[in-house]
N, CA, C and O atoms as a Tinker XYZ file with bonds, in Angstrom:
   348  protein
     1  N     86.485000  136.062000  100.722000    73     2
     2  CA    87.513000  135.966000  101.740000    64     1     3
     3  C     86.877000  135.546000  103.052000    63     2     4     5
     4  O     85.895000  136.148000  103.487000    81     3
     5  N     87.415000  134.539000  103.674000    73     3     6
     6  CA    86.919000  134.063000  104.959000    64     5     7
     7  C     87.527000  134.882000  106.080000    63     6     8     9
     8  O     88.644000  135.384000  105.951000    81     7
     9  N     86.801000  135.020000  107.177000    73     7    10
    10  CA    87.299000  135.699000  108.359000    64     9    11
    11  C     87.416000  134.690000  109.487000    63    10    12    13
    12  O     86.596000  133.779000  109.603000    81    11
    13  N     88.440000  134.855000  110.323000    73    11    14
    14  CA    88.709000  133.907000  111.393000    64    13    15
    15  C     88.951000  134.655000  112.688000    63    14    16    17
    16  O     89.657000  135.664000  112.701000    81    15
    17  N     88.370000  134.168000  113.781000    73    15    18
    18  CA    88.712000  134.680000  115.110000    64    17    19
    19  C     89.637000  133.646000  115.720000    63    18    20    21
    20  O     89.225000  132.523000  116.011000    81    19
    21  N     90.885000  134.032000  115.909000    73    19    22
    22  CA    91.876000  133.110000  116.451000    64    21    23
    23  C     91.727000  133.001000  117.963000    63    22    24    25
    24  O     91.042000  133.807000  118.593000    81    23
    25  N     92.383000  131.987000  118.540000    73    23    26
    26  CA    92.286000  131.728000  119.968000    64    25    27
    27  C     92.728000  132.880000  120.843000    63    26    28    29
    28  O     92.303000  132.966000  121.995000    81    27
    29  N     93.575000  133.777000  120.333000    73    27    30
    30  CA    94.034000  134.913000  121.140000    64    29    31
    31  C     93.092000  136.105000  120.979000    63    30    32    33
    32  O     93.450000  137.224000  121.348000    81    31
    33  N     91.898000  135.885000  120.437000    73    31    34
    34  CA    90.844000  136.884000  120.253000    64    33    35
    35  C     91.169000  137.953000  119.227000    63    34    36    37
    36  O     90.486000  138.976000  119.174000    81    35
    37  N     92.190000  137.745000  118.414000    73    35    38
    38  CA    92.467000  138.671000  117.323000    64    37    39
    39  C     91.638000  138.277000  116.117000    63    38    40    41
    40  O     91.518000  137.095000  115.794000    81    39
    41  N     91.071000  139.262000  115.460000    73    39    42
    42  CA    90.263000  139.023000  114.281000    64    41    43
    43  C     91.159000  139.071000  113.058000    63    42    44    45
    44  O     91.901000  140.034000  112.866000    81    43
    45  N     91.094000  138.042000  112.234000    73    43    46
    46  CA    91.951000  137.951000  111.060000    64    45    47
    47  C     91.079000  137.758000  109.828000    63    46    48    49
    48  O     90.453000  136.710000  109.666000    81    47
    49  N     91.036000  138.744000  108.976000    73    47    50
    50  CA    90.222000  138.622000  107.769000    64    49    51
    51  C     91.076000  138.304000  106.545000    63    50    52    53
    52  O     90.585000  138.356000  105.418000    81    51
    53  N     92.347000  137.977000  106.757000    73    51    54
    54  CA    93.213000  137.668000  105.623000    64    53    55
    55  C     93.224000  136.181000  105.290000    63    54    56    57
    56  O     93.742000  135.786000  104.246000    81    55
    57  N     92.665000  135.360000  106.158000    73    55    58
    58  CA    92.649000  133.925000  105.928000    64    57    59
    59  C     91.691000  133.586000  104.793000    63    58    60    61
    60  O     90.590000  134.131000  104.711000    81    59
    61  N     92.113000  132.697000  103.936000    73    59    62
    62  CA    91.265000  132.313000  102.802000    64    61    63
    63  C     90.623000  130.956000  102.997000    63    62    64    65
    64  O     89.868000  130.512000  102.132000    81    63
    65  N     90.893000  130.282000  104.100000    73    63    66
    66  CA    90.294000  128.983000  104.352000    64    65    67
    67  C     91.085000  127.865000  103.692000    63    66    68    69
    68  O     92.177000  128.083000  103.168000    81    67
    69  N     90.519000  126.670000  103.724000    73    67    70
    70  CA    91.232000  125.522000  103.162000    64    69    71
    71  C     91.335000  125.593000  101.650000    63    70    72    73
    72  O     90.562000  126.292000  100.996000    81    71
    73  N     92.290000  124.867000  101.104000    73    71    74
    74  CA    92.504000  124.841000   99.666000    64    73    75
    75  C     91.348000  124.149000   98.959000    63    74    76    77
    76  O     90.760000  123.204000   99.483000    81    75
    77  N     91.035000  124.625000   97.777000    73    75    78
    78  CA    90.059000  123.951000   96.928000    64    77    79
    79  C     90.724000  123.476000   95.640000    63    78    80    81
    80  O     90.037000  123.131000   94.678000    81    79
    81  N     92.042000  123.455000   95.614000    73    79    82
    82  CA    92.774000  122.952000   94.459000    64    81    83
    83  C     92.663000  121.432000   94.423000    63    82    84    85
    84  O     92.957000  120.768000   95.418000    81    83
    85  N     92.250000  120.884000   93.313000    73    83    86
    86  CA    92.082000  119.431000   93.193000    64    85    87
    87  C     93.363000  118.714000   93.570000    63    86    88    89
    88  O     94.431000  119.017000   93.038000    81    87
    89  N     93.259000  117.772000   94.481000    73    87    90
    90  CA    94.403000  116.972000   94.889000    64    89    91
    91  C     95.218000  117.541000   96.023000    63    90    92    93
    92  O     96.172000  116.900000   96.465000    81    91
    93  N     94.879000  118.731000   96.517000    73    91    94
    94  CA    95.627000  119.329000   97.623000    64    93    95
    95  C     95.292000  118.609000   98.929000    63    94    96    97
    96  O     94.215000  118.026000   99.057000    81    95
    97  N     96.213000  118.646000   99.903000    73    95    98
    98  CA    95.970000  118.047000  101.207000    64    97    99
    99  C     94.708000  118.669000  101.803000    63    98   100   101
   100  O     94.542000  119.889000  101.796000    81    99
   101  N     93.819000  117.816000  102.320000    73    99   102
   102  CA    92.565000  118.267000  102.914000    64   101   103
   103  C     91.388000  118.271000  101.948000    63   102   104   105
   104  O     90.248000  118.478000  102.365000    81   103
   105  N     91.648000  118.047000  100.673000    73   103   106
   106  CA    90.555000  118.025000   99.703000    64   105   107
   107  C     90.051000  116.598000   99.506000    63   106   108   109
   108  O     90.748000  115.626000   99.799000    81   107
   109  N     88.833000  116.501000   99.006000    73   107   110
   110  CA    88.204000  115.215000   98.735000    64   109   111
   111  C     88.238000  114.938000   97.245000    63   110   112   113
   112  O     88.273000  115.859000   96.429000    81   111
   113  N     88.227000  113.660000   96.900000    73   111   114
   114  CA    88.184000  113.271000   95.502000    64   113   115
   115  C     87.353000  112.025000   95.324000    63   114   116   117
   116  O     87.211000  111.217000   96.242000    81   115
   117  N     86.809000  111.878000   94.142000    73   115   118
   118  CA    86.017000  110.703000   93.778000    64   117   119
   119  C     86.904000  109.850000   92.890000    63   118   120   121
   120  O     87.263000  110.258000   91.785000    81   119
   121  N     87.263000  108.648000   93.381000    73   119   122
   122  CA    88.265000  107.845000   92.710000    64   121   123
   123  C     87.814000  106.414000   92.473000    63   122   124   125
   124  O     86.965000  105.879000   93.186000    81   123
   125  N     88.407000  105.812000   91.452000    73   123   126
   126  CA    88.349000  104.372000   91.239000    64   125   127
   127  C     89.636000  103.816000   91.823000    63   126   128   129
   128  O     90.673000  104.479000   91.798000    81   127
   129  N     89.570000  102.596000   92.349000    73   127   130
   130  CA    90.748000  101.990000   92.960000    64   129   131
   131  C     91.088000  100.671000   92.285000    63   130   132   133
   132  O     90.206000   99.939000   91.836000    81   131
   133  N     92.380000  100.381000   92.221000    73   131   134
   134  CA    92.805000   99.093000   91.653000    64   133   135
   135  C     93.097000   98.064000   92.734000    63   134   136   137
   136  O     93.586000   96.975000   92.434000    81   135
   137  N     92.801000   98.398000   93.997000    73   135   138
   138  CA    92.956000   97.468000   95.121000    64   137   139
   139  C     91.734000   97.569000   96.027000    63   138   140   141
   140  O     91.004000   98.560000   95.976000    81   139
   141  N     91.507000   96.556000   96.852000    73   139   142
   142  CA    90.415000   96.596000   97.822000    64   141   143
   143  C     90.857000   97.475000   98.988000    63   142   144   145
   144  O     91.934000   97.271000   99.549000    81   143
   145  N     90.028000   98.450000   99.353000    73   143   146
   146  CA    90.362000   99.391000  100.422000    64   145   147
   147  C     89.162000   99.497000  101.354000    63   146   148   149
   148  O     88.033000   99.676000  100.897000    81   147
   149  N     89.399000   99.387000  102.659000    73   147   150
   150  CA    88.310000   99.510000  103.623000    64   149   151
   151  C     88.218000  100.931000  104.146000    63   150   152   153
   152  O     89.189000  101.686000  104.113000    81   151
   153  N     87.037000  101.280000  104.627000    73   151   154
   154  CA    86.804000  102.630000  105.119000    64   153   155
   155  C     87.763000  102.968000  106.256000    63   154   156   157
   156  O     88.020000  102.147000  107.136000    81   155
   157  N     88.286000  104.187000  106.220000    73   155   158
   158  CA    89.202000  104.668000  107.245000    64   157   159
   159  C     90.665000  104.340000  106.995000    63   158   160   161
   160  O     91.539000  104.922000  107.638000    81   159
   161  N     90.951000  103.430000  106.084000    73   159   162
   162  CA    92.349000  103.094000  105.819000    64   161   163
   163  C     92.940000  104.069000  104.801000    63   162   164   165
   164  O     92.213000  104.779000  104.107000    81   163
   165  N     94.257000  104.088000  104.727000    73   163   166
   166  CA    94.932000  104.982000  103.781000    64   165   167
   167  C     95.582000  104.180000  102.673000    63   166   168   169
   168  O     95.865000  102.991000  102.821000    81   167
   169  N     95.811000  104.856000  101.557000    73   167   170
   170  CA    96.449000  104.228000  100.410000    64   169   171
   171  C     97.224000  105.274000   99.627000    63   170   172   173
   172  O     96.929000  106.467000   99.700000    81   171
   173  N     98.197000  104.823000   98.895000    73   171   174
   174  CA    98.967000  105.716000   98.027000    64   173   175
   175  C     98.102000  106.134000   96.841000    63   174   176   177
   176  O     97.261000  105.369000   96.367000    81   175
   177  N     98.322000  107.348000   96.376000    73   175   178
   178  CA    97.603000  107.832000   95.208000    64   177   179
   179  C     97.805000  106.959000   93.983000    63   178   180   181
   180  O     96.958000  106.936000   93.090000    81   179
   181  N     98.915000  106.243000   93.933000    73   179   182
   182  CA    99.180000  105.369000   92.786000    64   181   183
   183  C     98.177000  104.222000   92.678000    63   182   184   185
   184  O     98.085000  103.582000   91.631000    81   183
   185  N     97.416000  103.953000   93.763000    73   183   186
   186  CA    96.375000  102.928000   93.739000    64   185   187
   187  C     95.024000  103.488000   93.314000    63   186   188   189
   188  O     94.032000  102.759000   93.278000    81   187
   189  N     94.980000  104.776000   92.992000    73   187   190
   190  CA    93.724000  105.444000   92.664000    64   189   191
   191  C     93.790000  106.045000   91.273000    63   190   192   193
   192  O     94.863000  106.230000   90.700000    81   191
   193  N     92.621000  106.341000   90.753000    73   191   194
   194  CA    92.532000  107.053000   89.485000    64   193   195
   195  C     91.291000  107.943000   89.556000    63   194   196   197
   196  O     90.216000  107.485000   89.942000    81   195
   197  N     91.444000  109.225000   89.182000    73   195   198
   198  CA    90.296000  110.118000   89.158000    64   197   199
   199  C     89.179000  109.447000   88.379000    63   198   200   201
   200  O     89.437000  108.827000   87.346000    81   199
   201  N     87.950000  109.556000   88.850000    73   199   202
   202  CA    86.844000  108.809000   88.263000    64   201   203
   203  C     85.670000  109.715000   87.930000    63   202   204   205
   204  O     85.556000  110.842000   88.412000    81   203
   205  N     84.815000  109.180000   87.098000    73   203   206
   206  CA    83.563000  109.820000   86.746000    64   205   207
   207  C     82.457000  108.790000   86.830000    63   206   208   209
   208  O     82.644000  107.713000   87.395000    81   207
   209  N     81.339000  109.110000   86.286000    73   207   210
   210  CA    80.218000  108.190000   86.339000    64   209   211
   211  C     79.743000  107.918000   84.929000    63   210   212   213
   212  O     79.797000  108.845000   84.120000    81   211
   213  N     79.298000  106.777000   84.569000    73   211   214
   214  CA    79.091000  105.603000   85.413000    64   213   215
   215  C     80.313000  104.696000   85.444000    63   214   216   217
   216  O     80.765000  104.214000   84.406000    81   215
   217  N     80.846000  104.466000   86.649000    73   215   218
   218  CA    81.942000  103.525000   86.917000    64   217   219
   219  C     83.121000  103.658000   85.959000    63   218   220   221
   220  O     83.638000  102.658000   85.461000    81   219
   221  N     83.535000  104.865000   85.709000    73   219   222
   222  CA    84.631000  105.074000   84.770000    64   221   223
   223  C     85.848000  105.649000   85.473000    63   222   224   225
   224  O     85.741000  106.631000   86.207000    81   223
   225  N     86.983000  105.051000   85.253000    73   223   226
   226  CA    88.246000  105.651000   85.658000    64   225   227
   227  C     88.632000  106.576000   84.521000    63   226   228   229
   228  O     88.856000  106.117000   83.401000    81   227
   229  N     88.714000  107.865000   84.788000    73   227   230
   230  CA    88.823000  108.838000   83.707000    64   229   231
   231  C     90.085000  109.670000   83.712000    63   230   232   233
   232  O     90.262000  110.513000   82.832000    81   231
   233  N     90.960000  109.462000   84.665000    73   231   234
   234  CA    92.102000  110.354000   84.709000    64   233   235
   235  C     93.344000  109.698000   85.256000    63   234   236   237
   236  O     93.418000  108.478000   85.405000    81   235
   237  N     94.305000  110.525000   85.546000    73   235   238
   238  CA    95.579000  110.073000   86.076000    64   237   239
   239  C     95.472000  109.756000   87.557000    63   238   240   241
   240  O     94.498000  110.121000   88.216000    81   239
   241  N     96.478000  109.078000   88.068000    73   239   242
   242  CA    96.565000  108.814000   89.499000    64   241   243
   243  C     96.965000  110.103000   90.221000    63   242   244   245
   244  O     97.838000  110.827000   89.743000    81   243
   245  N     96.337000  110.399000   91.366000    73   243   246
   246  CA    96.738000  111.571000   92.140000    64   245   247
   247  C     98.011000  111.274000   92.920000    63   246   248   249
   248  O     98.356000  110.111000   93.125000    81   247
   249  N     98.701000  112.304000   93.349000    73   247   250
   250  CA    99.870000  112.095000   94.202000    64   249   251
   251  C     99.426000  112.114000   95.661000    63   250   252   253
   252  O     98.298000  112.502000   95.964000    81   251
   253  N    100.301000  111.702000   96.551000    73   251   254
   254  CA   100.034000  111.783000   97.975000    64   253   255
   255  C     99.409000  110.538000   98.566000    63   254   256   257
   256  O     99.287000  109.503000   97.910000    81   255
   257  N     99.014000  110.666000   99.835000    73   255   258
   258  CA    98.352000  109.597000  100.578000    64   257   259
   259  C     96.905000  109.996000  100.811000    63   258   260   261
   260  O     96.614000  111.137000  101.168000    81   259
   261  N     96.002000  109.045000  100.604000    73   259   262
   262  CA    94.563000  109.313000  100.662000    64   261   263
   263  C     93.875000  108.362000  101.638000    63   262   264   265
   264  O     94.201000  107.176000  101.691000    81   263
   265  N     92.907000  108.896000  102.425000    73   263   266
   266  CA    92.106000  108.083000  103.343000    64   265   267
   267  C     90.766000  107.771000  102.687000    63   266   268   269
   268  O     90.093000  108.655000  102.158000    81   267
   269  N     90.397000  106.495000  102.733000    73   267   270
   270  CA    89.146000  106.038000  102.132000    64   269   271
   271  C     87.973000  106.430000  103.033000    63   270   272   273
   272  O     87.981000  106.131000  104.227000    81   271
   273  N     86.978000  107.089000  102.470000    73   271   274
   274  CA    85.804000  107.510000  103.219000    64   273   275
   275  C     84.610000  106.599000  102.933000    63   274   276   277
   276  O     83.517000  106.819000  103.455000    81   275
   277  N     84.820000  105.587000  102.112000    73   275   278
   278  CA    83.793000  104.606000  101.785000    64   277   279
   279  C     84.417000  103.225000  101.837000    63   278   280   281
   280  O     85.094000  102.886000  102.808000    81   279
   281  N     84.199000  102.430000  100.811000    73   279   282
   282  CA    84.791000  101.099000  100.755000    64   281   283
   283  C     84.805000  100.627000   99.309000    63   282   284   285
   284  O     83.879000  100.900000   98.545000    81   283
   285  N     85.864000   99.917000   98.944000    73   283   286
   286  CA    85.900000   99.287000   97.629000    64   285   287
   287  C     85.883000   97.772000   97.840000    63   286   288   289
   288  O     86.431000   97.271000   98.822000    81   287
   289  N     85.263000   97.059000   96.929000    73   287   290
   290  CA    85.079000   95.620000   97.079000    64   289   291
   291  C     85.852000   94.795000   96.064000    63   290   292   293
   292  O     86.143000   93.625000   96.310000    81   291
   293  N     86.186000   95.388000   94.930000    73   291   294
   294  CA    86.852000   94.649000   93.862000    64   293   295
   295  C     88.136000   95.363000   93.467000    63   294   296   297
   296  O     88.398000   96.482000   93.909000    81   295
   297  N     88.918000   94.719000   92.647000    73   295   298
   298  CA    90.121000   95.327000   92.099000    64   297   299
   299  C     89.906000   95.634000   90.622000    63   298   300   301
   300  O     88.918000   95.203000   90.028000    81   299
   301  N     90.819000   96.368000   90.045000    73   299   302
   302  CA    90.744000   96.641000   88.613000    64   301   303
   303  C     89.984000   97.898000   88.247000    63   302   304   305
   304  O     89.405000   97.965000   87.162000    81   303
   305  N     89.966000   98.892000   89.114000    73   303   306
   306  CA    89.300000  100.175000   88.859000    64   305   307
   307  C     87.798000  100.026000   88.615000    63   306   308   309
   308  O     87.212000  100.813000   87.870000    81   307
   309  N     87.168000   99.019000   89.239000    73   307   310
   310  CA    85.746000   98.820000   89.011000    64   309   311
   311  C     84.872000   99.430000   90.094000    63   310   312   313
   312  O     83.676000   99.609000   89.867000    81   311
   313  N     85.410000   99.754000   91.252000    73   311   314
   314  CA    84.633000  100.362000   92.330000    64   313   315
   315  C     85.037000  101.818000   92.533000    63   314   316   317
   316  O     86.214000  102.166000   92.446000    81   315
   317  N     84.059000  102.652000   92.800000    73   315   318
   318  CA    84.287000  104.077000   93.006000    64   317   319
   319  C     83.875000  104.463000   94.417000    63   318   320   321
   320  O     82.880000  103.959000   94.937000    81   319
   321  N     84.641000  105.357000   95.039000    73   319   322
   322  CA    84.250000  105.907000   96.333000    64   321   323
   323  C     85.006000  107.215000   96.568000    63   322   324   325
   324  O     85.803000  107.642000   95.732000    81   323
   325  N     84.748000  107.837000   97.704000    73   323   326
   326  CA    85.325000  109.139000   98.039000    64   325   327
   327  C     86.543000  108.941000   98.938000    63   326   328   329
   328  O     86.544000  108.094000   99.831000    81   327
   329  N     87.574000  109.737000   98.683000    73   327   330
   330  CA    88.802000  109.737000   99.472000    64   329   331
   331  C     89.129000  111.175000   99.862000    63   330   332   333
   332  O     88.724000  112.114000   99.177000    81   331
   333  N     89.868000  111.350000  100.971000    73   331   334
   334  CA    90.370000  112.658000  101.377000    64   333   335
   335  C     91.893000  112.562000  101.438000    63   334   336   337
   336  O     92.445000  111.590000  101.954000    81   335
   337  N     92.568000  113.587000  100.902000    73   335   338
   338  CA    94.041000  113.558000  100.923000    64   337   339
   339  C     94.550000  113.943000  102.297000    63   338   340   341
   340  O     94.179000  114.988000  102.832000    81   339
   341  N     95.408000  113.095000  102.878000    73   339   342
   342  CA    95.940000  113.333000  104.217000    64   341   343
   343  C     97.401000  113.747000  104.216000    63   342   344   345
   344  O     97.879000  114.303000  105.205000    81   343
   345  N     98.113000  113.494000  103.145000    73   343   346
   346  CA    99.505000  113.983000  103.035000    64   345   347
   347  C     99.962000  113.864000  101.602000    63   346   348
   348  O    101.098000  114.217000  101.284000    81   347
């Protein structure tokens, strides 16, 4: 259990911190993309597929909107990089 000191100086030990559920807002994922995406831009989860290594698209498309934390250069699920879910 995480503890937090809030701005009003109250100590709160009931906070559990950010979600670690795969695909939740604020979490990171390693994805293959079927479109070219530049770093910092966002894309729909439908353009992504959960990925593994080496260069394998291994799962379903995540839901939501994701921000690219790297860069993809090709289309067709051939490039892998890290994304963070923003909504």
